[in-house]
C-alpha beads as a LAMMPS data file, in Angstrom:
LAMMPS data file: protein, C-alpha beads

414 atoms
413 bonds

1 atom types
1 bond types

-500.0 500.0 xlo xhi
-500.0 500.0 ylo yhi
-500.0 500.0 zlo zhi

Masses

1 110.0

Atoms # bond

1 1 1 11.839 23.348 168.539
2 1 1 10.812 26.237 170.454
3 1 1 7.772 26.793 171.669
4 1 1 5.074 29.198 170.269
5 1 1 5.368 31.857 172.454
6 1 1 8.668 32.263 173.295
7 1 1 8.247 31.504 176.851
8 1 1 9.817 29.739 179.420
9 1 1 7.896 26.639 180.656
10 1 1 9.439 26.668 183.865
11 1 1 9.782 30.486 184.811
12 1 1 7.518 31.931 182.233
13 1 1 10.461 34.372 181.001
14 1 1 9.575 35.995 177.560
15 1 1 13.213 34.681 175.421
16 1 1 14.398 34.951 172.043
17 1 1 13.139 33.133 169.209
18 1 1 15.240 30.030 168.970
19 1 1 16.715 29.432 172.332
20 1 1 17.128 26.114 173.727
21 1 1 17.632 26.944 177.088
22 1 1 15.873 29.975 179.481
23 1 1 19.023 33.114 180.050
24 1 1 16.463 33.680 182.750
25 1 1 16.248 29.939 184.911
26 1 1 18.244 28.034 183.122
27 1 1 15.301 25.408 181.734
28 1 1 15.263 23.716 178.956
29 1 1 12.682 25.459 176.201
30 1 1 13.612 23.193 173.318
31 1 1 13.170 19.534 172.831
32 1 1 15.800 18.860 170.960
33 1 1 19.669 20.170 169.482
34 1 1 20.157 20.009 166.359
35 1 1 23.328 20.943 166.127
36 1 1 25.335 19.463 169.576
37 1 1 28.944 20.802 168.543
38 1 1 27.223 24.421 167.825
39 1 1 25.916 25.012 170.817
40 1 1 28.586 24.093 172.917
41 1 1 31.073 26.503 171.275
42 1 1 27.930 28.803 170.868
43 1 1 27.022 32.196 172.760
44 1 1 23.813 30.335 174.779
45 1 1 26.158 28.110 177.021
46 1 1 28.618 31.515 178.054
47 1 1 24.870 32.835 178.445
48 1 1 24.187 30.342 180.928
49 1 1 27.390 30.172 182.803
50 1 1 27.087 33.969 183.812
51 1 1 23.529 33.570 184.976
52 1 1 25.008 30.447 187.731
53 1 1 24.707 30.973 191.196
54 1 1 28.796 30.777 191.805
55 1 1 29.539 33.190 188.956
56 1 1 29.836 36.306 190.905
57 1 1 32.574 34.306 193.199
58 1 1 34.099 32.558 191.135
59 1 1 35.195 36.188 189.407
60 1 1 36.325 37.202 192.471
61 1 1 38.577 34.475 193.264
62 1 1 42.024 35.262 192.781
63 1 1 44.147 32.179 193.340
64 1 1 47.987 32.307 194.210
65 1 1 50.719 31.359 192.100
66 1 1 54.479 30.754 193.596
67 1 1 56.804 31.774 193.227
68 1 1 59.543 29.374 194.199
69 1 1 58.182 27.482 191.386
70 1 1 57.382 30.458 188.612
71 1 1 60.986 32.051 189.319
72 1 1 62.944 29.755 191.487
73 1 1 63.487 26.712 189.616
74 1 1 64.529 29.101 186.491
75 1 1 66.633 30.885 188.463
76 1 1 68.596 28.087 189.274
77 1 1 68.619 26.329 186.113
78 1 1 70.015 30.053 184.630
79 1 1 72.858 30.255 187.890
80 1 1 73.617 26.602 186.673
81 1 1 73.820 27.453 182.829
82 1 1 75.644 30.713 183.618
83 1 1 78.584 29.380 185.946
84 1 1 79.367 26.188 183.229
85 1 1 79.244 28.882 180.080
86 1 1 81.260 31.509 182.351
87 1 1 84.084 28.873 182.592
88 1 1 84.558 27.870 178.865
89 1 1 83.862 31.889 177.985
90 1 1 87.379 32.603 180.414
91 1 1 89.169 29.227 178.428
92 1 1 88.305 29.991 174.922
93 1 1 89.239 33.967 175.924
94 1 1 92.377 32.794 177.308
95 1 1 93.626 30.627 173.958
96 1 1 92.861 34.063 172.018
97 1 1 91.925 31.614 169.251
98 1 1 88.856 33.713 167.371
99 1 1 87.423 29.781 166.237
100 1 1 87.179 28.673 169.667
101 1 1 85.697 32.079 170.811
102 1 1 82.749 32.145 168.583
103 1 1 82.411 28.569 168.795
104 1 1 81.409 29.221 172.656
105 1 1 80.098 32.419 171.869
106 1 1 77.052 31.241 169.918
107 1 1 77.094 28.200 172.307
108 1 1 76.554 29.728 175.550
109 1 1 74.289 32.365 174.040
110 1 1 72.067 29.878 172.647
111 1 1 72.107 28.067 176.058
112 1 1 71.583 31.006 178.277
113 1 1 69.021 32.619 175.945
114 1 1 66.658 29.682 176.271
115 1 1 67.190 29.702 180.373
116 1 1 66.991 33.716 180.479
117 1 1 63.566 32.651 178.644
118 1 1 62.406 30.990 181.410
119 1 1 63.123 33.491 183.919
120 1 1 61.673 35.754 181.951
121 1 1 58.534 34.211 181.389
122 1 1 58.289 33.011 184.775
123 1 1 59.090 36.696 186.787
124 1 1 56.290 37.793 184.211
125 1 1 53.783 35.114 185.386
126 1 1 54.468 36.073 189.093
127 1 1 54.308 40.241 188.733
128 1 1 51.287 39.707 186.036
129 1 1 47.091 40.228 187.607
130 1 1 44.877 37.643 187.039
131 1 1 42.941 37.866 184.528
132 1 1 39.761 35.508 184.501
133 1 1 38.095 34.630 181.509
134 1 1 34.879 32.494 180.331
135 1 1 36.236 29.701 177.940
136 1 1 36.147 26.585 177.049
137 1 1 38.408 24.188 176.668
138 1 1 39.346 23.257 173.048
139 1 1 42.509 21.282 172.911
140 1 1 44.833 19.202 175.477
141 1 1 48.259 18.196 174.552
142 1 1 51.110 16.974 176.542
143 1 1 54.107 18.804 175.695
144 1 1 56.955 18.271 178.349
145 1 1 59.740 18.633 176.375
146 1 1 60.764 20.931 172.470
147 1 1 60.506 24.143 171.612
148 1 1 57.186 24.259 172.417
149 1 1 56.719 23.313 175.711
150 1 1 56.597 25.181 178.751
151 1 1 60.041 27.413 179.140
152 1 1 59.532 27.569 182.807
153 1 1 59.378 24.038 183.112
154 1 1 56.542 24.106 185.708
155 1 1 53.486 22.805 183.287
156 1 1 53.473 19.884 180.944
157 1 1 49.877 20.916 179.158
158 1 1 49.717 22.830 176.437
159 1 1 45.470 23.900 176.125
160 1 1 44.059 25.859 173.851
161 1 1 40.915 27.962 175.027
162 1 1 37.654 29.415 173.593
163 1 1 36.366 32.102 174.169
164 1 1 32.582 33.645 173.844
165 1 1 34.483 35.152 170.609
166 1 1 35.671 31.931 169.087
167 1 1 39.359 33.231 169.551
168 1 1 41.818 31.049 170.621
169 1 1 44.496 31.017 173.193
170 1 1 46.774 28.592 173.665
171 1 1 48.175 28.362 177.359
172 1 1 50.190 25.727 179.746
173 1 1 48.564 24.519 182.664
174 1 1 50.429 21.186 185.424
175 1 1 48.918 18.234 184.816
176 1 1 48.290 18.435 189.048
177 1 1 45.171 20.836 187.757
178 1 1 44.168 18.251 184.685
179 1 1 43.043 15.463 186.192
180 1 1 39.619 18.388 186.980
181 1 1 39.517 19.661 183.045
182 1 1 38.718 17.669 180.210
183 1 1 37.626 18.695 176.655
184 1 1 34.732 20.431 176.145
185 1 1 34.267 21.699 179.505
186 1 1 33.103 25.204 180.366
187 1 1 34.058 27.368 183.202
188 1 1 36.250 30.664 184.847
189 1 1 40.139 30.080 183.379
190 1 1 42.170 31.754 185.671
191 1 1 45.344 33.103 184.178
192 1 1 48.452 34.358 184.001
193 1 1 49.747 35.805 180.992
194 1 1 50.697 31.895 179.130
195 1 1 49.753 30.118 182.378
196 1 1 46.440 28.832 183.596
197 1 1 46.710 28.861 187.413
198 1 1 43.070 27.808 188.333
199 1 1 39.839 26.646 185.874
200 1 1 36.111 26.495 187.821
201 1 1 34.148 24.149 186.070
202 1 1 30.529 24.595 185.750
203 1 1 28.262 21.504 184.887
204 1 1 26.975 23.237 181.477
205 1 1 25.983 20.749 178.693
206 1 1 28.707 19.087 180.019
207 1 1 30.623 16.573 177.770
208 1 1 28.902 12.756 177.957
209 1 1 30.304 10.031 180.259
210 1 1 31.999 7.229 178.968
211 1 1 30.611 4.020 179.734
212 1 1 31.042 2.925 183.069
213 1 1 32.474 6.404 184.285
214 1 1 31.548 8.003 187.464
215 1 1 30.205 11.466 187.387
216 1 1 31.925 14.270 188.111
217 1 1 31.660 16.535 191.244
218 1 1 29.723 19.507 190.759
219 1 1 31.361 22.934 192.111
220 1 1 29.821 24.646 195.490
221 1 1 26.919 26.932 194.434
222 1 1 27.978 30.073 196.091
223 1 1 31.515 30.090 194.709
224 1 1 31.597 27.587 191.844
225 1 1 35.136 26.157 194.136
226 1 1 35.513 22.329 193.208
227 1 1 34.682 19.999 196.175
228 1 1 38.100 18.994 197.499
229 1 1 40.108 15.424 196.734
230 1 1 39.046 13.227 200.194
231 1 1 36.267 12.354 201.563
232 1 1 32.909 13.778 201.090
233 1 1 33.243 17.194 202.362
234 1 1 30.151 18.767 204.226
235 1 1 31.232 22.431 203.700
236 1 1 32.931 24.258 200.938
237 1 1 36.816 24.730 201.484
238 1 1 36.613 28.470 199.729
239 1 1 33.465 29.968 201.057
240 1 1 32.633 27.539 203.923
241 1 1 29.047 27.363 202.149
242 1 1 27.368 23.902 202.835
243 1 1 27.857 21.431 199.943
244 1 1 25.460 18.940 198.292
245 1 1 26.464 15.882 198.890
246 1 1 27.991 14.558 195.450
247 1 1 25.809 12.549 193.174
248 1 1 28.029 9.607 192.072
249 1 1 25.552 7.240 190.818
250 1 1 26.230 3.855 191.343
251 1 1 29.618 4.562 192.296
252 1 1 27.924 5.873 195.582
253 1 1 27.260 2.773 196.817
254 1 1 30.289 1.054 196.041
255 1 1 32.230 3.981 197.988
256 1 1 30.520 3.349 200.778
257 1 1 31.157 -0.418 200.589
258 1 1 34.276 -0.287 199.818
259 1 1 34.730 1.951 202.672
260 1 1 33.242 -0.383 204.974
261 1 1 35.551 -3.326 204.529
262 1 1 38.114 -4.754 206.487
263 1 1 40.453 -4.073 203.737
264 1 1 39.966 -0.579 203.758
265 1 1 41.135 0.259 207.317
266 1 1 44.384 -2.335 207.059
267 1 1 45.481 -1.543 203.503
268 1 1 49.164 -0.855 204.414
269 1 1 51.689 1.733 202.499
270 1 1 53.273 -0.195 199.620
271 1 1 56.976 0.047 198.849
272 1 1 58.839 0.978 195.600
273 1 1 56.440 2.443 193.021
274 1 1 58.151 5.595 192.681
275 1 1 61.143 6.326 190.207
276 1 1 64.241 5.091 190.749
277 1 1 67.112 7.818 191.922
278 1 1 70.195 5.336 191.093
279 1 1 70.651 7.931 187.528
280 1 1 70.853 10.828 189.164
281 1 1 72.928 9.588 191.609
282 1 1 74.845 7.889 189.336
283 1 1 75.542 11.088 187.408
284 1 1 76.300 12.712 190.685
285 1 1 78.998 10.683 192.031
286 1 1 80.586 10.437 188.708
287 1 1 80.653 14.355 188.565
288 1 1 81.776 14.326 192.272
289 1 1 84.367 11.604 191.143
290 1 1 86.064 13.644 188.704
291 1 1 86.107 16.383 190.705
292 1 1 88.039 14.786 193.032
293 1 1 90.883 13.127 190.764
294 1 1 91.078 16.544 188.884
295 1 1 91.951 18.121 192.133
296 1 1 94.376 15.483 192.797
297 1 1 96.125 15.917 189.657
298 1 1 96.109 19.793 189.433
299 1 1 99.264 20.760 189.220
300 1 1 99.007 18.743 185.598
301 1 1 95.600 20.149 184.774
302 1 1 97.056 23.744 184.998
303 1 1 99.709 22.657 183.374
304 1 1 97.519 21.101 180.393
305 1 1 95.356 24.733 180.671
306 1 1 98.402 26.741 179.924
307 1 1 99.199 24.553 176.559
308 1 1 95.787 24.203 175.025
309 1 1 92.535 26.467 175.896
310 1 1 90.511 23.140 173.937
311 1 1 91.702 21.269 177.436
312 1 1 90.056 23.639 179.558
313 1 1 86.736 23.836 178.263
314 1 1 86.662 19.852 178.387
315 1 1 87.599 20.271 181.604
316 1 1 84.776 22.609 182.354
317 1 1 82.122 20.486 180.577
318 1 1 82.850 17.255 182.709
319 1 1 82.577 19.387 185.583
320 1 1 78.256 19.646 184.773
321 1 1 77.751 16.449 185.737
322 1 1 77.832 17.141 189.398
323 1 1 75.524 20.147 188.808
324 1 1 73.217 18.255 186.852
325 1 1 73.419 15.155 188.588
326 1 1 72.325 17.378 192.348
327 1 1 69.812 19.760 189.847
328 1 1 68.216 15.958 188.918
329 1 1 68.652 13.922 192.122
330 1 1 66.546 16.611 194.406
331 1 1 63.950 16.959 191.553
332 1 1 63.684 13.175 191.210
333 1 1 63.275 13.081 195.159
334 1 1 60.270 15.033 195.464
335 1 1 58.260 12.106 195.655
336 1 1 59.827 10.282 198.440
337 1 1 60.151 13.411 200.400
338 1 1 56.489 14.117 200.411
339 1 1 54.181 12.569 203.127
340 1 1 52.433 9.056 203.048
341 1 1 48.934 9.171 202.066
342 1 1 46.295 6.508 201.472
343 1 1 42.769 7.807 200.163
344 1 1 40.212 5.642 198.677
345 1 1 39.462 6.138 195.244
346 1 1 38.349 4.610 191.779
347 1 1 40.345 4.540 188.815
348 1 1 38.595 7.195 186.131
349 1 1 41.518 6.432 183.300
350 1 1 44.755 5.647 182.604
351 1 1 46.576 6.767 179.486
352 1 1 50.802 6.749 178.257
353 1 1 52.330 9.374 176.382
354 1 1 55.557 9.295 174.797
355 1 1 58.187 12.101 175.466
356 1 1 60.862 11.036 173.166
357 1 1 59.942 10.590 169.796
358 1 1 63.111 10.161 167.960
359 1 1 65.160 7.361 169.034
360 1 1 65.098 3.876 168.586
361 1 1 63.802 3.105 172.065
362 1 1 61.224 6.092 173.094
363 1 1 60.661 6.840 176.384
364 1 1 57.145 6.343 177.844
365 1 1 55.181 8.407 181.036
366 1 1 52.168 6.485 182.059
367 1 1 49.121 8.763 184.248
368 1 1 46.624 7.836 186.030
369 1 1 43.351 9.864 187.193
370 1 1 41.672 8.835 190.110
371 1 1 38.270 10.246 191.801
372 1 1 38.067 10.652 195.590
373 1 1 34.446 10.384 197.284
374 1 1 34.162 13.705 196.822
375 1 1 33.903 13.230 193.111
376 1 1 37.378 15.331 193.197
377 1 1 40.070 14.238 190.779
378 1 1 43.917 13.766 190.243
379 1 1 45.899 13.165 187.365
380 1 1 48.998 11.473 188.962
381 1 1 52.001 9.954 187.282
382 1 1 52.886 5.984 187.583
383 1 1 55.651 3.618 187.540
384 1 1 55.049 1.128 184.490
385 1 1 55.021 -1.853 186.625
386 1 1 51.943 -0.170 188.639
387 1 1 50.325 1.009 185.251
388 1 1 49.621 -2.754 184.116
389 1 1 47.900 -3.588 186.691
390 1 1 45.036 -0.275 187.026
391 1 1 42.087 -0.886 185.230
392 1 1 39.090 1.756 184.591
393 1 1 36.285 1.358 187.229
394 1 1 38.505 -0.379 190.128
395 1 1 37.839 1.354 193.798
396 1 1 40.582 1.086 195.941
397 1 1 42.923 2.550 198.036
398 1 1 45.657 4.690 196.112
399 1 1 48.850 4.777 197.857
400 1 1 49.568 8.738 196.949
401 1 1 53.381 10.031 197.716
402 1 1 53.152 13.515 196.121
403 1 1 52.111 13.793 192.667
404 1 1 52.734 10.253 192.007
405 1 1 50.295 6.803 192.256
406 1 1 52.823 4.677 194.025
407 1 1 50.518 1.740 194.655
408 1 1 46.582 0.812 194.276
409 1 1 44.994 -2.223 196.597
410 1 1 41.983 -3.720 195.393
411 1 1 39.155 -3.400 197.689
412 1 1 36.304 -5.304 195.007
413 1 1 36.737 -8.882 193.643
414 1 1 35.936 -8.873 189.965

Bonds

1 1 1 2
2 1 2 3
3 1 3 4
4 1 4 5
5 1 5 6
6 1 6 7
7 1 7 8
8 1 8 9
9 1 9 10
10 1 10 11
11 1 11 12
12 1 12 13
13 1 13 14
14 1 14 15
15 1 15 16
16 1 16 17
17 1 17 18
18 1 18 19
19 1 19 20
20 1 20 21
21 1 21 22
22 1 22 23
23 1 23 24
24 1 24 25
25 1 25 26
26 1 26 27
27 1 27 28
28 1 28 29
29 1 29 30
30 1 30 31
31 1 31 32
32 1 32 33
33 1 33 34
34 1 34 35
35 1 35 36
36 1 36 37
37 1 37 38
38 1 38 39
39 1 39 40
40 1 40 41
41 1 41 42
42 1 42 43
43 1 43 44
44 1 44 45
45 1 45 46
46 1 46 47
47 1 47 48
48 1 48 49
49 1 49 50
50 1 50 51
51 1 51 52
52 1 52 53
53 1 53 54
54 1 54 55
55 1 55 56
56 1 56 57
57 1 57 58
58 1 58 59
59 1 59 60
60 1 60 61
61 1 61 62
62 1 62 63
63 1 63 64
64 1 64 65
65 1 65 66
66 1 66 67
67 1 67 68
68 1 68 69
69 1 69 70
70 1 70 71
71 1 71 72
72 1 72 73
73 1 73 74
74 1 74 75
75 1 75 76
76 1 76 77
77 1 77 78
78 1 78 79
79 1 79 80
80 1 80 81
81 1 81 82
82 1 82 83
83 1 83 84
84 1 84 85
85 1 85 86
86 1 86 87
87 1 87 88
88 1 88 89
89 1 89 90
90 1 90 91
91 1 91 92
92 1 92 93
93 1 93 94
94 1 94 95
95 1 95 96
96 1 96 97
97 1 97 98
98 1 98 99
99 1 99 100
100 1 100 101
101 1 101 102
102 1 102 103
103 1 103 104
104 1 104 105
105 1 105 106
106 1 106 107
107 1 107 108
108 1 108 109
109 1 109 110
110 1 110 111
111 1 111 112
112 1 112 113
113 1 113 114
114 1 114 115
115 1 115 116
116 1 116 117
117 1 117 118
118 1 118 119
119 1 119 120
120 1 120 121
121 1 121 122
122 1 122 123
123 1 123 124
124 1 124 125
125 1 125 126
126 1 126 127
127 1 127 128
128 1 128 129
129 1 129 130
130 1 130 131
131 1 131 132
132 1 132 133
133 1 133 134
134 1 134 135
135 1 135 136
136 1 136 137
137 1 137 138
138 1 138 139
139 1 139 140
140 1 140 141
141 1 141 142
142 1 142 143
143 1 143 144
144 1 144 145
145 1 145 146
146 1 146 147
147 1 147 148
148 1 148 149
149 1 149 150
150 1 150 151
151 1 151 152
152 1 152 153
153 1 153 154
154 1 154 155
155 1 155 156
156 1 156 157
157 1 157 158
158 1 158 159
159 1 159 160
160 1 160 161
161 1 161 162
162 1 162 163
163 1 163 164
164 1 164 165
165 1 165 166
166 1 166 167
167 1 167 168
168 1 168 169
169 1 169 170
170 1 170 171
171 1 171 172
172 1 172 173
173 1 173 174
174 1 174 175
175 1 175 176
176 1 176 177
177 1 177 178
178 1 178 179
179 1 179 180
180 1 180 181
181 1 181 182
182 1 182 183
183 1 183 184
184 1 184 185
185 1 185 186
186 1 186 187
187 1 187 188
188 1 188 189
189 1 189 190
190 1 190 191
191 1 191 192
192 1 192 193
193 1 193 194
194 1 194 195
195 1 195 196
196 1 196 197
197 1 197 198
198 1 198 199
199 1 199 200
200 1 200 201
201 1 201 202
202 1 202 203
203 1 203 204
204 1 204 205
205 1 205 206
206 1 206 207
207 1 207 208
208 1 208 209
209 1 209 210
210 1 210 211
211 1 211 212
212 1 212 213
213 1 213 214
214 1 214 215
215 1 215 216
216 1 216 217
217 1 217 218
218 1 218 219
219 1 219 220
220 1 220 221
221 1 221 222
222 1 222 223
223 1 223 224
224 1 224 225
225 1 225 226
226 1 226 227
227 1 227 228
228 1 228 229
229 1 229 230
230 1 230 231
231 1 231 232
232 1 232 233
233 1 233 234
234 1 234 235
235 1 235 236
236 1 236 237
237 1 237 238
238 1 238 239
239 1 239 240
240 1 240 241
241 1 241 242
242 1 242 243
243 1 243 244
244 1 244 245
245 1 245 246
246 1 246 247
247 1 247 248
248 1 248 249
249 1 249 250
250 1 250 251
251 1 251 252
252 1 252 253
253 1 253 254
254 1 254 255
255 1 255 256
256 1 256 257
257 1 257 258
258 1 258 259
259 1 259 260
260 1 260 261
261 1 261 262
262 1 262 263
263 1 263 264
264 1 264 265
265 1 265 266
266 1 266 267
267 1 267 268
268 1 268 269
269 1 269 270
270 1 270 271
271 1 271 272
272 1 272 273
273 1 273 274
274 1 274 275
275 1 275 276
276 1 276 277
277 1 277 278
278 1 278 279
279 1 279 280
280 1 280 281
281 1 281 282
282 1 282 283
283 1 283 284
284 1 284 285
285 1 285 286
286 1 286 287
287 1 287 288
288 1 288 289
289 1 289 290
290 1 290 291
291 1 291 292
292 1 292 293
293 1 293 294
294 1 294 295
295 1 295 296
296 1 296 297
297 1 297 298
298 1 298 299
299 1 299 300
300 1 300 301
301 1 301 302
302 1 302 303
303 1 303 304
304 1 304 305
305 1 305 306
306 1 306 307
307 1 307 308
308 1 308 309
309 1 309 310
310 1 310 311
311 1 311 312
312 1 312 313
313 1 313 314
314 1 314 315
315 1 315 316
316 1 316 317
317 1 317 318
318 1 318 319
319 1 319 320
320 1 320 321
321 1 321 322
322 1 322 323
323 1 323 324
324 1 324 325
325 1 325 326
326 1 326 327
327 1 327 328
328 1 328 329
329 1 329 330
330 1 330 331
331 1 331 332
332 1 332 333
333 1 333 334
334 1 334 335
335 1 335 336
336 1 336 337
337 1 337 338
338 1 338 339
339 1 339 340
340 1 340 341
341 1 341 342
342 1 342 343
343 1 343 344
344 1 344 345
345 1 345 346
346 1 346 347
347 1 347 348
348 1 348 349
349 1 349 350
350 1 350 351
351 1 351 352
352 1 352 353
353 1 353 354
354 1 354 355
355 1 355 356
356 1 356 357
357 1 357 358
358 1 358 359
359 1 359 360
360 1 360 361
361 1 361 362
362 1 362 363
363 1 363 364
364 1 364 365
365 1 365 366
366 1 366 367
367 1 367 368
368 1 368 369
369 1 369 370
370 1 370 371
371 1 371 372
372 1 372 373
373 1 373 374
374 1 374 375
375 1 375 376
376 1 376 377
377 1 377 378
378 1 378 379
379 1 379 380
380 1 380 381
381 1 381 382
382 1 382 383
383 1 383 384
384 1 384 385
385 1 385 386
386 1 386 387
387 1 387 388
388 1 388 389
389 1 389 390
390 1 390 391
391 1 391 392
392 1 392 393
393 1 393 394
394 1 394 395
395 1 395 396
396 1 396 397
397 1 397 398
398 1 398 399
399 1 399 400
400 1 400 401
401 1 401 402
402 1 402 403
403 1 403 404
404 1 404 405
405 1 405 406
406 1 406 407
407 1 407 408
408 1 408 409
409 1 409 410
410 1 410 411
411 1 411 412
412 1 412 413
413 1 413 414
């Protein structure tokens, strides 16, 4: 309960009766919290963010949004889909069969509508101005496929944000950002329409750490920016202000011991640990082989298309694997094109997510969240064989390839 005179014991400012923390300096003025969840979602927590040192600079921050990702990929997918639908439409019109024309028209319209939606949403995000919203992360779901997934295809997470008035807002966020965001966090969310571009977390009534979990790195006191992922930095990457050394508890000593070990300096890059390329290569090779074979028997195919429009439609569908294979190969080979990095890190957590439920053999994706000596975190994709050897709290050398954890060399013996 609050002191009888309603004055802050730290700065002496007079506050409203019943307040748990001073609105002037943020010091605790109550001895206990009766309803923890009510406090975390109550207006007082938002008041404390407003008086935090880095809040003014955080409200001026305007993170960039990559046009090539938000508009480029949807445009490529739409161009491929439009080319295939145009081929089918031309064949259907040539047949002059109303039933065939209706089937192609309805199917093509559905496909193009979904692809066009991704492009429209992406362009709107790019053109929108940055909205800054002080909010609490109320819910986090991994939704990479289906109608509820991101229509642009750049975000795997669907978050629910709660503002000061209790209004809930659903937004999409990429996995690369979610290593630094947890349910219950409060901070400044940077939004472009329904896209979370960045989130600057404030250490105000943060969710409690699990037993053995490494403390999270606080942001810059001057601007609220996050610590960079990697070694401990002396200055903020956003405003160049001096950074306080992160208090990582026992993990700080463990990091120093691991960095000094000969194994850390001699850790070599591992082989493998990345998604295989044979599936997209097989699809691409099959599509190219069919294209070559179709060219060899082009006279016979031309006669068949004059006989039936359905023959031309089937031919257009079979040409699709070459386009799909090329697109799939480009996306799948992204970690192979990324530079090799070795980073000293601790494994914070691992999780597995089912991405296809309606199947006798459902597909799973595996993720690992690691933290660097700076305290910054990253969420990375990981292959099942690599995930099987990971355990929370391990310190070692993380072998990174883009957004993938290709391997993890332990530096401590259990």
